[in-house]
MOPAC internal coordinates of N, CA, C and O (Angstrom, degrees):
PM7 1SCF
backbone

  N    0.0000 0     0.00 0     0.00 0    0    0    0
  C    1.4334 1     0.00 0     0.00 0    1    0    0
  C    1.5208 1   106.87 1     0.00 0    2    1    0
  O    1.2310 1   121.54 1   -56.64 1    3    2    1
  N    1.2987 1   114.66 1   123.36 1    3    2    1
  C    1.4505 1   119.50 1   179.18 1    5    3    2
  C    1.5218 1   111.30 1   -90.51 1    6    5    3
  O    1.2310 1   121.70 1    34.03 1    7    6    5
  N    1.3083 1   114.36 1  -145.97 1    7    6    5
  C    1.4620 1   119.31 1   179.96 1    9    7    6
  C    1.5215 1   112.25 1   -74.42 1   10    9    7
  O    1.2310 1   120.67 1   156.16 1   11   10    9
  N    1.3306 1   116.32 1   -23.84 1   11   10    9
  C    1.4614 1   120.69 1  -178.52 1   13   11   10
  C    1.5174 1   109.48 1  -112.50 1   14   13   11
  O    1.2310 1   120.88 1   -38.57 1   15   14   13
  N    1.3186 1   115.93 1   141.43 1   15   14   13
  C    1.4562 1   123.44 1   176.95 1   17   15   14
  C    1.5275 1   106.48 1   -96.76 1   18   17   15
  O    1.2310 1   120.55 1   -61.74 1   19   18   17
  N    1.3354 1   116.55 1   118.26 1   19   18   17
  C    1.4621 1   120.19 1  -173.60 1   21   19   18
  C    1.5345 1   111.35 1  -120.14 1   22   21   19
  O    1.2310 1   121.22 1    -3.15 1   23   22   21
  N    1.3065 1   115.26 1   176.85 1   23   22   21
  C    1.4590 1   121.55 1   176.59 1   25   23   22
  C    1.5268 1   110.54 1   -60.98 1   26   25   23
  O    1.2310 1   120.32 1   147.57 1   27   26   25
  N    1.3003 1   117.00 1   -32.43 1   27   26   25
  C    1.4640 1   120.68 1   178.32 1   29   27   26
  C    1.5281 1   110.29 1   -63.73 1   30   29   27
  O    1.2310 1   120.11 1   142.21 1   31   30   29
  N    1.3030 1   117.40 1   -37.79 1   31   30   29
  C    1.4776 1   120.86 1   176.82 1   33   31   30
  C    1.5255 1   110.46 1   -62.89 1   34   33   31
  O    1.2310 1   120.48 1   137.90 1   35   34   33
  N    1.3386 1   116.69 1   -42.10 1   35   34   33
  C    1.4546 1   119.80 1   178.73 1   37   35   34
  C    1.5297 1   110.71 1   -64.08 1   38   37   35
  O    1.2310 1   120.41 1   135.57 1   39   38   37
  N    1.3123 1   116.82 1   -44.43 1   39   38   37
  C    1.4662 1   121.43 1   179.67 1   41   39   38
  C    1.5210 1   111.46 1   -62.87 1   42   41   39
  O    1.2310 1   120.39 1   133.50 1   43   42   41
  N    1.3295 1   116.86 1   -46.50 1   43   42   41
  C    1.4658 1   120.83 1  -178.53 1   45   43   42
  C    1.5277 1   110.74 1   -65.33 1   46   45   43
  O    1.2310 1   120.51 1   135.20 1   47   46   45
  N    1.3160 1   116.63 1   -44.80 1   47   46   45
  C    1.4758 1   120.05 1  -179.53 1   49   47   46
  C    1.5334 1   111.33 1   -64.69 1   50   49   47
  O    1.2310 1   120.58 1   140.24 1   51   50   49
  N    1.3277 1   116.49 1   -39.76 1   51   50   49
  C    1.4695 1   120.26 1   178.60 1   53   51   50
  C    1.5180 1   110.84 1   -64.59 1   54   53   51
  O    1.2310 1   120.73 1   137.47 1   55   54   53
  N    1.3181 1   116.22 1   -42.53 1   55   54   53
  C    1.4781 1   120.42 1   178.74 1   57   55   54
  C    1.5249 1   110.87 1   -63.45 1   58   57   55
  O    1.2310 1   120.58 1   137.53 1   59   58   57
  N    1.3197 1   116.49 1   -42.47 1   59   58   57
  C    1.4638 1   119.70 1   178.02 1   61   59   58
  C    1.5262 1   111.89 1   -65.98 1   62   61   59
  O    1.2310 1   119.91 1   142.31 1   63   62   61
  N    1.3344 1   117.77 1   -37.69 1   63   62   61
  C    1.4630 1   120.26 1   177.27 1   65   63   62
  C    1.5216 1   110.64 1   -61.25 1   66   65   63
  O    1.2310 1   120.12 1   138.55 1   67   66   65
  N    1.3240 1   117.38 1   -41.45 1   67   66   65
  C    1.4692 1   121.15 1   177.89 1   69   67   66
  C    1.5262 1   109.74 1   -63.53 1   70   69   67
  O    1.2310 1   120.23 1   136.74 1   71   70   69
  N    1.3265 1   117.16 1   -43.26 1   71   70   69
  C    1.4638 1   120.97 1   178.87 1   73   71   70
  C    1.5277 1   110.88 1   -62.57 1   74   73   71
  O    1.2310 1   119.81 1   142.35 1   75   74   73
  N    1.3185 1   117.97 1   -37.65 1   75   74   73
  C    1.4675 1   121.69 1   176.97 1   77   75   74
  C    1.5239 1   110.26 1   -64.66 1   78   77   75
  O    1.2310 1   120.86 1   132.62 1   79   78   77
  N    1.3469 1   115.95 1   -47.38 1   79   78   77
  C    1.4724 1   119.87 1  -177.99 1   81   79   78
  C    1.5197 1   111.92 1   -64.85 1   82   81   79
  O    1.2310 1   120.68 1   145.64 1   83   82   81
  N    1.3385 1   116.30 1   -34.36 1   83   82   81
  C    1.4736 1   120.33 1   179.29 1   85   83   82
  C    1.5292 1   112.38 1   -82.31 1   86   85   83
  O    1.2310 1   120.85 1  -178.87 1   87   86   85
  N    1.3362 1   115.98 1     1.13 1   87   86   85
  C    1.4625 1   122.62 1   179.49 1   89   87   86
  C    1.5348 1   112.06 1    62.46 1   90   89   87
  O    1.2310 1   120.84 1  -148.99 1   91   90   89
  N    1.3351 1   115.99 1    31.01 1   91   90   89
  C    1.4566 1   121.49 1   175.61 1   93   91   90
  C    1.5091 1   111.45 1   -83.15 1   94   93   91
  O    1.2310 1   121.44 1   150.21 1   95   94   93
  N    1.3430 1   114.86 1   -29.79 1   95   94   93
  C    1.4649 1   122.65 1   178.66 1   97   95   94
  C    1.5130 1   107.47 1  -134.32 1   98   97   95
  O    1.2310 1   120.57 1   -41.00 1   99   98   97
  N    1.3114 1   116.51 1   139.00 1   99   98   97
  C    1.4631 1   120.44 1   175.84 1  101   99   98
  C    1.5325 1   109.56 1   -73.45 1  102  101   99
  O    1.2310 1   120.06 1   -50.11 1  103  102  101
  N    1.3260 1   117.48 1   129.89 1  103  102  101
  C    1.4730 1   119.81 1   179.71 1  105  103  102
  C    1.5275 1   111.89 1   -75.42 1  106  105  103
  O    1.2310 1   121.41 1   -95.37 1  107  106  105
  N    1.3161 1   114.90 1    84.63 1  107  106  105
  C    1.4613 1   120.57 1  -179.41 1  109  107  106
  C    1.5159 1   109.85 1  -153.70 1  110  109  107
  O    1.2310 1   120.95 1   -12.83 1  111  110  109
  N    1.2777 1   115.80 1   167.17 1  111  110  109
  C    1.4616 1   122.03 1   174.54 1  113  111  110
  C    1.5114 1   113.99 1    69.44 1  114  113  111
  O    1.2310 1   121.55 1    26.46 1  115  114  113
  N    1.3404 1   114.64 1  -153.54 1  115  114  113
  C    1.4558 1   120.40 1  -174.11 1  117  115  114
  C    1.5160 1   113.34 1   -66.03 1  118  117  115
  O    1.2310 1   119.74 1   148.18 1  119  118  117
  N    1.3293 1   118.10 1   -31.82 1  119  118  117
  C    1.4625 1   119.45 1   178.08 1  121  119  118
  C    1.5274 1   111.32 1   -66.24 1  122  121  119
  O    1.2310 1   120.85 1   138.30 1  123  122  121
  N    1.3226 1   115.97 1   -41.70 1  123  122  121
  C    1.4573 1   119.98 1   176.66 1  125  123  122
  C    1.5180 1   110.85 1   -64.15 1  126  125  123
  O    1.2310 1   120.21 1   136.47 1  127  126  125
  N    1.3119 1   117.21 1   -43.53 1  127  126  125
  C    1.4749 1   121.53 1   178.22 1  129  127  126
  C    1.5256 1   110.69 1   -60.22 1  130  129  127
  O    1.2310 1   120.37 1   138.16 1  131  130  129
  N    1.3247 1   116.90 1   -41.84 1  131  130  129
  C    1.4562 1   122.96 1   179.99 1  133  131  130
  C    1.5454 1   109.68 1   -61.55 1  134  133  131
  O    1.2310 1   120.46 1   132.81 1  135  134  133
  N    1.3225 1   116.73 1   -47.19 1  135  134  133
  C    1.4674 1   120.83 1   179.91 1  137  135  134
  C    1.5271 1   110.76 1   -63.60 1  138  137  135
  O    1.2310 1   120.06 1   139.04 1  139  138  137
  N    1.3163 1   117.48 1   -40.96 1  139  138  137
  C    1.4704 1   121.30 1   178.98 1  141  139  138
  C    1.5293 1   110.67 1   -62.00 1  142  141  139
  O    1.2310 1   120.07 1   135.11 1  143  142  141
  N    1.3403 1   117.47 1   -44.89 1  143  142  141
  C    1.4566 1   120.36 1   179.51 1  145  143  142
  C    1.5240 1   111.46 1   -65.76 1  146  145  143
  O    1.2310 1   120.60 1   136.09 1  147  146  145
  N    1.3212 1   116.45 1   -43.91 1  147  146  145
  C    1.4624 1   120.61 1  -179.33 1  149  147  146
  C    1.5271 1   110.79 1   -64.18 1  150  149  147
  O    1.2310 1   120.23 1   139.05 1  151  150  149
  N    1.3213 1   117.16 1   -40.95 1  151  150  149
  C    1.4593 1   121.49 1   179.08 1  153  151  150
  C    1.5231 1   110.66 1   -64.27 1  154  153  151
  O    1.2310 1   120.50 1   137.94 1  155  154  153
  N    1.3207 1   116.64 1   -42.06 1  155  154  153
  C    1.4665 1   120.53 1   179.79 1  157  155  154
  C    1.5347 1   110.89 1   -64.54 1  158  157  155
  O    1.2310 1   120.38 1   138.41 1  159  158  157
  N    1.3139 1   116.88 1   -41.59 1  159  158  157
  C    1.4648 1   120.39 1   179.34 1  161  159  158
  C    1.5254 1   109.63 1   -66.72 1  162  161  159
  O    1.2310 1   120.21 1   136.16 1  163  162  161
  N    1.3357 1   117.20 1   -43.84 1  163  162  161
  C    1.4593 1   121.66 1  -179.99 1  165  163  162
  C    1.5419 1   110.48 1   -60.11 1  166  165  163
  O    1.2310 1   120.61 1   134.69 1  167  166  165
  N    1.3070 1   116.44 1   -45.31 1  167  166  165
  C    1.4739 1   120.71 1   179.72 1  169  167  166
  C    1.5202 1   111.35 1   -64.56 1  170  169  167
  O    1.2310 1   120.74 1   135.35 1  171  170  169
  N    1.3253 1   116.19 1   -44.65 1  171  170  169
  C    1.4625 1   120.74 1   179.75 1  173  171  170
  C    1.5377 1   111.09 1   -60.62 1  174  173  171
  O    1.2310 1   120.25 1   137.57 1  175  174  173
  N    1.3205 1   117.13 1   -42.43 1  175  174  173
  C    1.4578 1   120.53 1   179.48 1  177  175  174
  C    1.5309 1   111.24 1   -68.00 1  178  177  175
  O    1.2310 1   119.86 1   141.30 1  179  178  177
  N    1.3175 1   117.88 1   -38.70 1  179  178  177
  C    1.4682 1   121.02 1   177.63 1  181  179  178
  C    1.5201 1   110.53 1   -62.49 1  182  181  179
  O    1.2310 1   120.44 1   138.84 1  183  182  181
  N    1.3146 1   116.77 1   -41.16 1  183  182  181
  C    1.4654 1   120.57 1   178.16 1  185  183  182
  C    1.5219 1   111.30 1   -66.99 1  186  185  183
  O    1.2310 1   120.76 1   140.50 1  187  186  185
  N    1.3116 1   116.15 1   -39.50 1  187  186  185
  C    1.4799 1   120.52 1   178.63 1  189  187  186
  C    1.5207 1   110.49 1   -63.12 1  190  189  187
  O    1.2310 1   120.59 1   135.99 1  191  190  189
  N    1.3179 1   116.47 1   -44.01 1  191  190  189
  C    1.4741 1   120.28 1  -178.30 1  193  191  190
  C    1.5330 1   111.42 1   -70.08 1  194  193  191
  O    1.2310 1   120.24 1   149.41 1  195  194  193
  N    1.3239 1   117.15 1   -30.59 1  195  194  193
  C    1.4647 1   120.54 1   179.39 1  197  195  194
  C    1.5252 1   111.64 1   -69.28 1  198  197  195
  O    1.2310 1   119.99 1   156.46 1  199  198  197
  N    1.3232 1   117.63 1   -23.54 1  199  198  197
  C    1.4618 1   121.85 1  -179.38 1  201  199  198
  C    1.5210 1   112.30 1   -81.70 1  202  201  199
  O    1.2310 1   119.71 1   164.23 1  203  202  201
  N    1.3252 1   118.16 1   -15.77 1  203  202  201
  C    1.4560 1   120.13 1  -179.06 1  205  203  202
  C    1.5316 1   109.62 1   -69.60 1  206  205  203
  O    1.2310 1   120.76 1   -38.22 1  207  206  205
  N    1.3405 1   116.16 1   141.78 1  207  206  205
  C    1.4901 1   119.45 1   179.64 1  209  207  206
  C    1.5071 1   113.33 1   -70.13 1  210  209  207
  O    1.2310 1   120.10 1   180.00 1  211  210  209

């Protein structure tokens, strides 16, 4: 994830989350950190947009 959060970040993080849940990849290291950051940004943006009138 660079300076900008893009649709590619959402797609990659979602794919990795599925791989973690299916036990295809162990949720650890930089991939886990990436998913955690992407999820936090996605949640924060969803909350921000929900507050708009």
